[in-house]
N, CA, C, O and the ligand as a Tripos MOL2 file, in Angstrom:
@<TRIPOS>MOLECULE
protein
  277   275    70     0     0
PROTEIN
NO_CHARGES

@<TRIPOS>ATOM
      1 N          92.7950   97.6530   96.6520 N.3       1 MET1
      2 CA         92.4900   98.5680   95.6420 C.3       1 MET1
      3 C          93.3630   99.6470   95.3880 C.2       1 MET1
      4 O          93.9200  100.2050   96.3330 O.2       1 MET1
      5 N          93.5740  100.0580   94.0540 N.am      2 CYS2
      6 CA         94.4550  101.3040   93.9190 C.3       2 CYS2
      7 C          93.9170  102.5530   94.7050 C.2       2 CYS2
      8 O          92.7100  102.7040   94.8950 O.2       2 CYS2
      9 N          94.8820  103.4590   95.1610 N.am      3 SER3
     10 CA         94.3530  104.3860   95.9910 C.3       3 SER3
     11 C          94.1340  105.6490   95.0940 C.2       3 SER3
     12 O          93.6650  106.6570   95.6230 O.2       3 SER3
     13 N          94.4210  105.6490   93.8790 N.am      4 ARG4
     14 CA         94.2600  106.7910   92.9880 C.3       4 ARG4
     15 C          92.7330  106.9840   92.8610 C.2       4 ARG4
     16 O          91.9810  106.0100   92.8450 O.2       4 ARG4
     17 N          92.3000  108.2150   92.7750 N.am      5 VAL5
     18 CA         91.0410  108.6440   92.4420 C.3       5 VAL5
     19 C          90.4600  108.1230   91.2350 C.2       5 VAL5
     20 O          91.1790  108.2060   90.2400 O.2       5 VAL5
     21 N          89.2860  107.5870   91.0870 N.am      6 ALA6
     22 CA         88.7060  107.0390   89.9260 C.3       6 ALA6
     23 C          89.2550  105.8650   89.3470 C.2       6 ALA6
     24 O          88.8370  105.4320   88.2730 O.2       6 ALA6
     25 N          90.3020  105.2410   90.0870 N.am      7 CYS7
     26 CA         90.7120  103.9870   89.6020 C.3       7 CYS7
     27 C          90.2720  102.7840   90.5590 C.2       7 CYS7
     28 O          90.4010  102.8080   91.7830 O.2       7 CYS7
     29 N          89.8050  101.8690   89.9180 N.am      8 SER8
     30 CA         89.0730  100.5790   90.7270 C.3       8 SER8
     31 C          89.9380   99.4360   90.5100 C.2       8 SER8
     32 O          89.4450   98.3450   90.7980 O.2       8 SER8
     33 N          91.2080   99.4570   90.0310 N.am      9 ARG9
     34 CA         92.0150   98.2520   89.7120 C.3       9 ARG9
     35 C          92.5380   97.8480   90.9700 C.2       9 ARG9
     36 O          92.6290   98.6490   91.9010 O.2       9 ARG9
     37 N          92.9270   96.5230   91.0720 N.am     10 ASP10
     38 CA         93.5740   95.9580   92.2300 C.3      10 ASP10
     39 C          94.9240   96.4810   92.2780 C.2      10 ASP10
     40 O          95.6190   96.6750   91.2810 O.2      10 ASP10
     41 N          95.3510   96.7530   93.7610 N.am     11 ALA11
     42 CA         96.5490   97.3650   93.8670 C.3      11 ALA11
     43 C          97.6120   95.9710   93.8030 C.2      11 ALA11
     44 O          97.3090   94.8190   94.1140 O.2      11 ALA11
     45 N          98.8380   96.4320   93.3390 N.am     12 VAL12
     46 CA        100.0070   95.4250   93.2530 C.3      12 VAL12
     47 C         100.9880   95.9070   93.9440 C.2      12 VAL12
     48 O         101.8840   95.1090   94.2190 O.2      12 VAL12
     49 N         101.1010   97.1070   94.3550 N.am     13 ALA13
     50 CA        102.3610   97.7260   94.8390 C.3      13 ALA13
     51 C         101.9400   98.8300   95.9460 C.2      13 ALA13
     52 O         100.8800   99.4560   95.9630 O.2      13 ALA13
     53 N         102.9170   98.9160   96.7850 N.am     14 THR14
     54 CA        102.5700  100.1000   97.8640 C.3      14 THR14
     55 C         103.7440  101.1690   97.7440 C.2      14 THR14
     56 O         104.9320  100.8460   97.7210 O.2      14 THR14
     57 N         103.2970  102.4310   97.6730 N.am     15 LEU15
     58 CA        104.2210  103.4500   97.4330 C.3      15 LEU15
     59 C         104.2780  104.1610   98.8140 C.2      15 LEU15
     60 O         103.2930  104.5780   99.4220 O.2      15 LEU15
     61 N         105.5970  104.2420   99.2300 N.am     16 THR16
     62 CA        105.7180  105.1610  100.4220 C.3      16 THR16
     63 C         106.6660  106.2490  100.0830 C.2      16 THR16
     64 O         107.4500  106.1070   99.1450 O.2      16 THR16
     65 N         106.6330  107.3790  100.8340 N.am     17 TYR17
     66 CA        107.4590  108.4660  100.5610 C.3      17 TYR17
     67 C         108.5000  108.5580  101.6800 C.2      17 TYR17
     68 O         108.1040  108.4490  102.8410 O.2      17 TYR17
     69 N         109.7530  108.7420  101.4320 N.am     18 ASP18
     70 CA        110.6350  109.0380  102.4420 C.3      18 ASP18
     71 C         111.1080  110.4650  102.2150 C.2      18 ASP18
     72 O         111.9160  110.7270  101.3240 O.2      18 ASP18
     73 N         110.5820  111.4180  103.0530 N.am     19 TYR19
     74 CA        110.6070  112.7630  102.8290 C.3      19 TYR19
     75 C         112.0580  113.2130  103.1410 C.2      19 TYR19
     76 O         112.6170  114.1100  102.5110 O.2      19 TYR19
     77 N         112.5870  112.5730  104.0870 N.am     20 GLY20
     78 CA        114.1250  112.9070  104.6460 C.3      20 GLY20
     79 C         115.1510  112.7700  103.3020 C.2      20 GLY20
     80 O         116.0550  113.5470  102.9940 O.2      20 GLY20
     81 N         114.8180  111.8050  102.7510 N.am     21 ASP21
     82 CA        115.9220  111.4240  101.4640 C.3      21 ASP21
     83 C         115.2520  111.8170  100.2210 C.2      21 ASP21
     84 O         115.8520  111.5990   99.1680 O.2      21 ASP21
     85 N         114.0410  112.3910  100.1910 N.am     22 GLN22
     86 CA        113.3380  112.7380   98.8990 C.3      22 GLN22
     87 C         113.3370  111.6070   97.8990 C.2      22 GLN22
     88 O         113.7760  111.6800   96.7510 O.2      22 GLN22
     89 N         112.7620  110.4950   98.5020 N.am     23 MET23
     90 CA        112.6900  109.3150   97.6010 C.3      23 MET23
     91 C         111.1540  108.7300   97.6670 C.2      23 MET23
     92 O         110.4400  108.8180   98.6660 O.2      23 MET23
     93 N         110.8410  108.2230   96.6380 N.am     24 ALA24
     94 CA        109.5300  107.5690   96.6980 C.3      24 ALA24
     95 C         109.9320  106.0770   96.5740 C.2      24 ALA24
     96 O         110.7170  105.7170   95.6980 O.2      24 ALA24
     97 N         109.4150  105.2640   97.4110 N.am     25 VAL25
     98 CA        109.8060  103.9490   97.3800 C.3      25 VAL25
     99 C         108.6300  103.0060   96.9180 C.2      25 VAL25
    100 O         107.6030  102.9060   97.5890 O.2      25 VAL25
    101 N         108.8180  102.3470   95.7880 N.am     26 LEU26
    102 CA        107.7120  101.4110   95.2770 C.3      26 LEU26
    103 C         108.0960  100.0380   95.5960 C.2      26 LEU26
    104 O         109.1590   99.6240   95.1330 O.2      26 LEU26
    105 N         107.3660   99.2680   96.3340 N.am     27 GLY27
    106 CA        107.6100   98.0080   96.7390 C.3      27 GLY27
    107 C         106.4520   97.1370   96.6960 C.2      27 GLY27
    108 O         105.3780   97.5370   96.2470 O.2      27 GLY27
    109 N         106.6270   95.9310   97.1560 N.am     28 PRO28
    110 CA        105.3900   94.9840   97.0060 C.3      28 PRO28
    111 C         104.3950   95.5060   97.9630 C.2      28 PRO28
    112 O         104.6880   96.2380   98.9090 O.2      28 PRO28
    113 N         103.0270   95.0370   97.6330 N.am     29 LEU29
    114 CA        101.9600   95.4830   98.2200 C.3      29 LEU29
    115 C         101.9880   95.2160   99.7530 C.2      29 LEU29
    116 O         102.2480   94.1050  100.2140 O.2      29 LEU29
    117 N         101.7120   96.2740  100.4880 N.am     30 ALA30
    118 CA        101.9960   96.1740  102.1390 C.3      30 ALA30
    119 C         100.7910   95.2030  102.6930 C.2      30 ALA30
    120 O          99.6140   95.4570  102.4350 O.2      30 ALA30
    121 N         101.1230   94.2560  103.3490 N.am     31 VAL31
    122 CA        100.0880   93.4350  104.0020 C.3      31 VAL31
    123 C          99.3080   94.3360  104.9490 C.2      31 VAL31
    124 O          98.0830   94.4350  104.8770 O.2      31 VAL31
    125 N         100.0890   95.0260  105.8880 N.am     32 THR32
    126 CA         99.3980   95.9250  106.7590 C.3      32 THR32
    127 C          99.0350   97.2440  106.2730 C.2      32 THR32
    128 O          99.5900   97.5530  105.2190 O.2      32 THR32
    129 N          98.3560   97.9760  106.7020 N.am     33 ASN33
    130 CA         97.9740   99.4850  106.3380 C.3      33 ASN33
    131 C          99.0920  100.2730  106.8400 C.2      33 ASN33
    132 O          99.2450  100.4380  108.0500 O.2      33 ASN33
    133 N          99.9230  100.7930  105.9270 N.am     34 GLU34
    134 CA        100.9210  101.7120  106.1440 C.3      34 GLU34
    135 C         100.3290  103.1140  106.2580 C.2      34 GLU34
    136 O          99.5790  103.5870  105.4030 O.2      34 GLU34
    137 N         100.7180  103.7630  107.3890 N.am     35 PRO35
    138 CA        100.1960  105.1670  107.4240 C.3      35 PRO35
    139 C         100.5180  106.1290  106.3360 C.2      35 PRO35
    140 O          99.7560  107.0230  105.9670 O.2      35 PRO35
    141 N         101.6930  105.8870  105.8510 N.am     36 ASN36
    142 CA        102.1700  106.8500  104.8670 C.3      36 ASN36
    143 C         102.3350  106.0780  103.4460 C.2      36 ASN36
    144 O         103.0840  106.4680  102.5500 O.2      36 ASN36
    145 N         101.6000  105.0390  103.3900 N.am     37 GLY37
    146 CA        101.6910  104.3650  102.1300 C.3      37 GLY37
    147 C         100.4470  104.5340  101.2390 C.2      37 GLY37
    148 O          99.3420  104.7900  101.7160 O.2      37 GLY37
    149 N         100.6710  104.3840   99.9600 N.am     38 TYR38
    150 CA         99.7310  104.4020   99.0240 C.3      38 TYR38
    151 C          99.5760  103.2800   98.1420 C.2      38 TYR38
    152 O         100.5310  103.0680   97.3950 O.2      38 TYR38
    153 N          98.4610  102.4200   98.0530 N.am     39 ASP39
    154 CA         98.5170  101.3200   97.2980 C.3      39 ASP39
    155 C          98.1790  101.5410   95.8070 C.2      39 ASP39
    156 O          97.1080  102.0850   95.5400 O.2      39 ASP39
    157 N          98.9410  101.1930   94.9030 N.am     40 LEU40
    158 CA         98.9160  101.4160   93.5300 C.3      40 LEU40
    159 C          98.5750  100.1590   92.5480 C.2      40 LEU40
    160 O          98.9080   99.0180   92.8680 O.2      40 LEU40
    161 N          98.0090  100.3920   91.5460 N.am     41 CYS41
    162 CA         97.7330   99.2940   90.5830 C.3      41 CYS41
    163 C          98.9070   99.2720   89.6560 C.2      41 CYS41
    164 O          99.6910  100.2190   89.5870 O.2      41 CYS41
    165 N          99.0180   98.1960   88.9550 N.am     42 ALA42
    166 CA        100.1930   98.0440   88.0610 C.3      42 ALA42
    167 C         100.3970   99.3890   87.0840 C.2      42 ALA42
    168 O         101.5240   99.8600   86.9310 O.2      42 ALA42
    169 N          99.4320   99.8680   86.5500 N.am     43 ILE43
    170 CA         99.3830  101.0160   85.6200 C.3      43 ILE43
    171 C          99.7780  102.2800   86.3140 C.2      43 ILE43
    172 O         100.6140  103.0010   85.7710 O.2      43 ILE43
    173 N          99.2770  102.6010   87.4130 N.am     44 HIS44
    174 CA         99.6900  103.6470   88.1820 C.3      44 HIS44
    175 C         101.0480  103.6300   88.8670 C.2      44 HIS44
    176 O         101.6980  104.6360   89.1540 O.2      44 HIS44
    177 N         101.3800  102.4430   89.0820 N.am     45 ALA45
    178 CA        102.8530  102.2460   89.7940 C.3      45 ALA45
    179 C         103.8840  102.3520   88.5600 C.2      45 ALA45
    180 O         105.0260  102.7660   88.7600 O.2      45 ALA45
    181 N         103.5160  102.0250   87.4800 N.am     46 GLU46
    182 CA        104.4500  102.2780   86.3690 C.3      46 GLU46
    183 C         104.4160  103.6690   85.9130 C.2      46 GLU46
    184 O         105.4070  104.0740   85.3050 O.2      46 GLU46
    185 N         103.5090  104.4040   86.0950 N.am     47 ARG47
    186 CA        103.3350  105.9380   85.6880 C.3      47 ARG47
    187 C         103.5980  106.7250   86.7140 C.2      47 ARG47
    188 O         103.3770  107.9300   86.5980 O.2      47 ARG47
    189 N         104.0880  106.2300   87.8380 N.am     48 LEU48
    190 CA        104.4580  107.0410   88.9070 C.3      48 LEU48
    191 C         105.2520  108.1720   88.6870 C.2      48 LEU48
    192 O         106.2840  107.9980   88.0380 O.2      48 LEU48
    193 N         104.9480  109.4480   89.1490 N.am     49 SER49
    194 CA        105.7920  110.5080   89.0430 C.3      49 SER49
    195 C         106.0810  111.1350   90.4390 C.2      49 SER49
    196 O         105.3260  110.9490   91.3940 O.2      49 SER49
    197 N         107.1530  111.8490   90.5030 N.am     50 VAL50
    198 CA        107.3550  112.4410   91.8280 C.3      50 VAL50
    199 C         107.7580  113.7970   91.6140 C.2      50 VAL50
    200 O         107.9610  114.2160   90.4750 O.2      50 VAL50
    201 N         107.8840  114.5040   92.6220 N.am     51 PRO51
    202 CA        108.2200  115.9330   92.7990 C.3      51 PRO51
    203 C         109.6690  116.1020   92.2120 C.2      51 PRO51
    204 O         110.5060  115.2370   92.4740 O.2      51 PRO51
    205 N         109.9820  117.1300   91.4670 N.am     52 GLN52
    206 CA        111.2540  117.3780   91.0550 C.3      52 GLN52
    207 C         112.2700  117.2360   91.9550 C.2      52 GLN52
    208 O         112.1530  117.7140   93.0840 O.2      52 GLN52
    209 N         113.2400  116.6540   91.6210 N.am     53 GLY53
    210 CA        114.4840  116.4560   92.6220 C.3      53 GLY53
    211 C         114.3730  115.2020   93.4480 C.2      53 GLY53
    212 O         115.2910  114.8510   94.1890 O.2      53 GLY53
    213 N         113.2050  114.4970   93.3170 N.am     54 TRP54
    214 CA        112.9970  113.3150   93.9620 C.3      54 TRP54
    215 C         113.4540  112.0930   93.1370 C.2      54 TRP54
    216 O         113.6300  112.1520   91.9200 O.2      54 TRP54
    217 N         113.6270  111.0280   93.8470 N.am     55 GLN55
    218 CA        114.1110  109.7990   93.1510 C.3      55 GLN55
    219 C         113.1100  108.5990   93.4030 C.2      55 GLN55
    220 O         112.5040  108.5510   94.4730 O.2      55 GLN55
    221 N         112.9500  107.7400   92.5430 N.am     56 ILE56
    222 CA        112.1750  106.7200   92.6580 C.3      56 ILE56
    223 C         112.9330  105.4150   92.8720 C.2      56 ILE56
    224 O         113.8880  105.1250   92.1510 O.2      56 ILE56
    225 N         112.5220  104.6430   93.8380 N.am     57 LEU57
    226 CA        113.3260  103.3060   94.3210 C.3      57 LEU57
    227 C         112.2630  102.3990   93.9120 C.2      57 LEU57
    228 O         111.1140  102.4760   94.3460 O.2      57 LEU57
    229 N         112.6410  101.5940   93.1240 N.am     58 ARG58
    230 CA        111.5620  100.4180   92.6380 C.3      58 ARG58
    231 C         112.2190   99.0550   93.1410 C.2      58 ARG58
    232 O         113.3620   98.6890   92.8670 O.2      58 ARG58
    233 N         111.2860   98.3670   93.9290 N.am     59 TYR59
    234 CA        111.4890   96.9290   94.2270 C.3      59 TYR59
    235 C         110.6440   96.1470   93.1600 C.2      59 TYR59
    236 O         109.5770   96.4850   92.6480 O.2      59 TYR59
    237 N         111.3790   95.0360   92.9600 N.am     60 SER60
    238 CA        110.4730   94.2450   92.0550 C.3      60 SER60
    239 C         109.1050   93.9460   92.5100 C.2      60 SER60
    240 O         108.8700   93.5980   93.6670 O.2      60 SER60
    241 N         108.2660   94.0710   91.6680 N.am     61 VAL61
    242 CA        106.8760   93.8680   92.0920 C.3      61 VAL61
    243 C         106.1650   92.9420   91.1680 C.2      61 VAL61
    244 O         105.9590   93.1720   89.9760 O.2      61 VAL61
    245 N         105.7390   91.6690   91.9470 N.am     62 LEU62
    246 CA        104.9710   90.7490   91.1810 C.3      62 LEU62
    247 C         105.6810   90.1610   89.9980 C.2      62 LEU62
    248 O         105.0410   89.7000   89.0540 O.2      62 LEU62
    249 N         106.9830   90.1690   90.0310 N.am     63 GLY63
    250 CA        107.7350   89.5570   89.0300 C.3      63 GLY63
    251 C         107.9020   90.4830   87.7620 C.2      63 GLY63
    252 O         108.4480   90.0600   86.7430 O.2      63 GLY63
    253 N         107.4680   91.6040   87.8580 N.am     64 GLU64
    254 CA        107.7970   92.6160   86.6600 C.3      64 GLU64
    255 C         109.3410   92.5260   86.4370 C.2      64 GLU64
    256 O         110.1750   92.4150   87.3360 O.2      64 GLU64
    257 N         109.5760   92.5900   85.1610 N.am     65 ARG65
    258 CA        110.9880   92.6730   84.8620 C.3      65 ARG65
    259 C         111.1980   93.8450   83.8880 C.2      65 ARG65
    260 O         110.2820   94.2350   83.1650 O.2      65 ARG65
    261 N         112.2160   94.3060   83.8850 N.am     66 GLY66
    262 CA        112.8410   95.3460   82.8890 C.3      66 GLY66
    263 C         112.2260   96.6830   82.9920 C.2      66 GLY66
    264 O         112.1980   97.4290   82.0130 O.2      66 GLY66
    265 N         111.7210   97.0270   84.1590 N.am     67 LEU67
    266 CA        111.1030   98.3550   84.4290 C.3      67 LEU67
    267 C         112.3470   99.2120   84.4680 C.2      67 LEU67
    268 O         113.1610   99.0180   85.3710 O.2      67 LEU67
    269 N         112.5590  100.1620   83.5420 N.am     68 GLY68
    270 CA        113.4260  101.0800   83.4750 C.3      68 GLY68
    271 C         114.8390  100.6410   83.0760 C.2      68 GLY68
    272 O         115.8270  101.3720   83.1540 O.2      68 GLY68
    273 N         114.8380   99.4310   82.6600 N.am     69 ALA69
    274 CA        116.0630   98.6700   82.2310 C.3      69 ALA69
    275 C         116.2750   98.7960   80.7700 C.2      69 ALA69
    276 O         117.2330   98.2380   80.2350 O.2      69 ALA69
    277 ZN         95.3300  102.7160   89.6030 Zn       70 ZN70
@<TRIPOS>BOND
     1     1     2 1
     2     2     3 1
     3     3     4 2
     4     3     5 am
     5     5     6 1
     6     6     7 1
     7     7     8 2
     8     7     9 am
     9     9    10 1
    10    10    11 1
    11    11    12 2
    12    11    13 am
    13    13    14 1
    14    14    15 1
    15    15    16 2
    16    15    17 am
    17    17    18 1
    18    18    19 1
    19    19    20 2
    20    19    21 am
    21    21    22 1
    22    22    23 1
    23    23    24 2
    24    23    25 am
    25    25    26 1
    26    26    27 1
    27    27    28 2
    28    27    29 am
    29    29    30 1
    30    30    31 1
    31    31    32 2
    32    31    33 am
    33    33    34 1
    34    34    35 1
    35    35    36 2
    36    35    37 am
    37    37    38 1
    38    38    39 1
    39    39    40 2
    40    39    41 am
    41    41    42 1
    42    42    43 1
    43    43    44 2
    44    43    45 am
    45    45    46 1
    46    46    47 1
    47    47    48 2
    48    47    49 am
    49    49    50 1
    50    50    51 1
    51    51    52 2
    52    51    53 am
    53    53    54 1
    54    54    55 1
    55    55    56 2
    56    55    57 am
    57    57    58 1
    58    58    59 1
    59    59    60 2
    60    59    61 am
    61    61    62 1
    62    62    63 1
    63    63    64 2
    64    63    65 am
    65    65    66 1
    66    66    67 1
    67    67    68 2
    68    67    69 am
    69    69    70 1
    70    70    71 1
    71    71    72 2
    72    71    73 am
    73    73    74 1
    74    74    75 1
    75    75    76 2
    76    75    77 am
    77    77    78 1
    78    78    79 1
    79    79    80 2
    80    79    81 am
    81    81    82 1
    82    82    83 1
    83    83    84 2
    84    83    85 am
    85    85    86 1
    86    86    87 1
    87    87    88 2
    88    87    89 am
    89    89    90 1
    90    90    91 1
    91    91    92 2
    92    91    93 am
    93    93    94 1
    94    94    95 1
    95    95    96 2
    96    95    97 am
    97    97    98 1
    98    98    99 1
    99    99   100 2
   100    99   101 am
   101   101   102 1
   102   102   103 1
   103   103   104 2
   104   103   105 am
   105   105   106 1
   106   106   107 1
   107   107   108 2
   108   107   109 am
   109   109   110 1
   110   110   111 1
   111   111   112 2
   112   111   113 am
   113   113   114 1
   114   114   115 1
   115   115   116 2
   116   115   117 am
   117   117   118 1
   118   118   119 1
   119   119   120 2
   120   119   121 am
   121   121   122 1
   122   122   123 1
   123   123   124 2
   124   123   125 am
   125   125   126 1
   126   126   127 1
   127   127   128 2
   128   127   129 am
   129   129   130 1
   130   130   131 1
   131   131   132 2
   132   131   133 am
   133   133   134 1
   134   134   135 1
   135   135   136 2
   136   135   137 am
   137   137   138 1
   138   138   139 1
   139   139   140 2
   140   139   141 am
   141   141   142 1
   142   142   143 1
   143   143   144 2
   144   143   145 am
   145   145   146 1
   146   146   147 1
   147   147   148 2
   148   147   149 am
   149   149   150 1
   150   150   151 1
   151   151   152 2
   152   151   153 am
   153   153   154 1
   154   154   155 1
   155   155   156 2
   156   155   157 am
   157   157   158 1
   158   158   159 1
   159   159   160 2
   160   159   161 am
   161   161   162 1
   162   162   163 1
   163   163   164 2
   164   163   165 am
   165   165   166 1
   166   166   167 1
   167   167   168 2
   168   167   169 am
   169   169   170 1
   170   170   171 1
   171   171   172 2
   172   171   173 am
   173   173   174 1
   174   174   175 1
   175   175   176 2
   176   175   177 am
   177   177   178 1
   178   178   179 1
   179   179   180 2
   180   179   181 am
   181   181   182 1
   182   182   183 1
   183   183   184 2
   184   183   185 am
   185   185   186 1
   186   186   187 1
   187   187   188 2
   188   187   189 am
   189   189   190 1
   190   190   191 1
   191   191   192 2
   192   191   193 am
   193   193   194 1
   194   194   195 1
   195   195   196 2
   196   195   197 am
   197   197   198 1
   198   198   199 1
   199   199   200 2
   200   199   201 am
   201   201   202 1
   202   202   203 1
   203   203   204 2
   204   203   205 am
   205   205   206 1
   206   206   207 1
   207   207   208 2
   208   207   209 am
   209   209   210 1
   210   210   211 1
   211   211   212 2
   212   211   213 am
   213   213   214 1
   214   214   215 1
   215   215   216 2
   216   215   217 am
   217   217   218 1
   218   218   219 1
   219   219   220 2
   220   219   221 am
   221   221   222 1
   222   222   223 1
   223   223   224 2
   224   223   225 am
   225   225   226 1
   226   226   227 1
   227   227   228 2
   228   227   229 am
   229   229   230 1
   230   230   231 1
   231   231   232 2
   232   231   233 am
   233   233   234 1
   234   234   235 1
   235   235   236 2
   236   235   237 am
   237   237   238 1
   238   238   239 1
   239   239   240 2
   240   239   241 am
   241   241   242 1
   242   242   243 1
   243   243   244 2
   244   243   245 am
   245   245   246 1
   246   246   247 1
   247   247   248 2
   248   247   249 am
   249   249   250 1
   250   250   251 1
   251   251   252 2
   252   251   253 am
   253   253   254 1
   254   254   255 1
   255   255   256 2
   256   255   257 am
   257   257   258 1
   258   258   259 1
   259   259   260 2
   260   259   261 am
   261   261   262 1
   262   262   263 1
   263   263   264 2
   264   263   265 am
   265   265   266 1
   266   266   267 1
   267   267   268 2
   268   267   269 am
   269   269   270 1
   270   270   271 1
   271   271   272 2
   272   271   273 am
   273   273   274 1
   274   274   275 1
   275   275   276 2
@<TRIPOS>SUBSTRUCTURE
     1 MET1         2 RESIDUE 1 A MET
     2 CYS2         6 RESIDUE 1 A CYS
     3 SER3        10 RESIDUE 1 A SER
     4 ARG4        14 RESIDUE 1 A ARG
     5 VAL5        18 RESIDUE 1 A VAL
     6 ALA6        22 RESIDUE 1 A ALA
     7 CYS7        26 RESIDUE 1 A CYS
     8 SER8        30 RESIDUE 1 A SER
     9 ARG9        34 RESIDUE 1 A ARG
    10 ASP10       38 RESIDUE 1 A ASP
    11 ALA11       42 RESIDUE 1 A ALA
    12 VAL12       46 RESIDUE 1 A VAL
    13 ALA13       50 RESIDUE 1 A ALA
    14 THR14       54 RESIDUE 1 A THR
    15 LEU15       58 RESIDUE 1 A LEU
    16 THR16       62 RESIDUE 1 A THR
    17 TYR17       66 RESIDUE 1 A TYR
    18 ASP18       70 RESIDUE 1 A ASP
    19 TYR19       74 RESIDUE 1 A TYR
    20 GLY20       78 RESIDUE 1 A GLY
    21 ASP21       82 RESIDUE 1 A ASP
    22 GLN22       86 RESIDUE 1 A GLN
    23 MET23       90 RESIDUE 1 A MET
    24 ALA24       94 RESIDUE 1 A ALA
    25 VAL25       98 RESIDUE 1 A VAL
    26 LEU26      102 RESIDUE 1 A LEU
    27 GLY27      106 RESIDUE 1 A GLY
    28 PRO28      110 RESIDUE 1 A PRO
    29 LEU29      114 RESIDUE 1 A LEU
    30 ALA30      118 RESIDUE 1 A ALA
    31 VAL31      122 RESIDUE 1 A VAL
    32 THR32      126 RESIDUE 1 A THR
    33 ASN33      130 RESIDUE 1 A ASN
    34 GLU34      134 RESIDUE 1 A GLU
    35 PRO35      138 RESIDUE 1 A PRO
    36 ASN36      142 RESIDUE 1 A ASN
    37 GLY37      146 RESIDUE 1 A GLY
    38 TYR38      150 RESIDUE 1 A TYR
    39 ASP39      154 RESIDUE 1 A ASP
    40 LEU40      158 RESIDUE 1 A LEU
    41 CYS41      162 RESIDUE 1 A CYS
    42 ALA42      166 RESIDUE 1 A ALA
    43 ILE43      170 RESIDUE 1 A ILE
    44 HIS44      174 RESIDUE 1 A HIS
    45 ALA45      178 RESIDUE 1 A ALA
    46 GLU46      182 RESIDUE 1 A GLU
    47 ARG47      186 RESIDUE 1 A ARG
    48 LEU48      190 RESIDUE 1 A LEU
    49 SER49      194 RESIDUE 1 A SER
    50 VAL50      198 RESIDUE 1 A VAL
    51 PRO51      202 RESIDUE 1 A PRO
    52 GLN52      206 RESIDUE 1 A GLN
    53 GLY53      210 RESIDUE 1 A GLY
    54 TRP54      214 RESIDUE 1 A TRP
    55 GLN55      218 RESIDUE 1 A GLN
    56 ILE56      222 RESIDUE 1 A ILE
    57 LEU57      226 RESIDUE 1 A LEU
    58 ARG58      230 RESIDUE 1 A ARG
    59 TYR59      234 RESIDUE 1 A TYR
    60 SER60      238 RESIDUE 1 A SER
    61 VAL61      242 RESIDUE 1 A VAL
    62 LEU62      246 RESIDUE 1 A LEU
    63 GLY63      250 RESIDUE 1 A GLY
    64 GLU64      254 RESIDUE 1 A GLU
    65 ARG65      258 RESIDUE 1 A ARG
    66 GLY66      262 RESIDUE 1 A GLY
    67 LEU67      266 RESIDUE 1 A LEU
    68 GLY68      270 RESIDUE 1 A GLY
    69 ALA69      274 RESIDUE 1 A ALA
    70 ZN70       277 GROUP 0 **** ****
């Protein structure tokens, strides 16, 4: 399930934060429970926003294509 409040869609991606490098890493849904990971549905994964100065690193998720391209 998506970890966003009031969202009940199925999660398709896992978001983890790399505070050292100020990066948000969006990757395939984690099989294990990541302590610092947030599971997101497709919509929230696409609308992901990060603090100013941060970068978003996207790995391909479920065959999505053209994100940001
Ligand atoms: Zn969601």
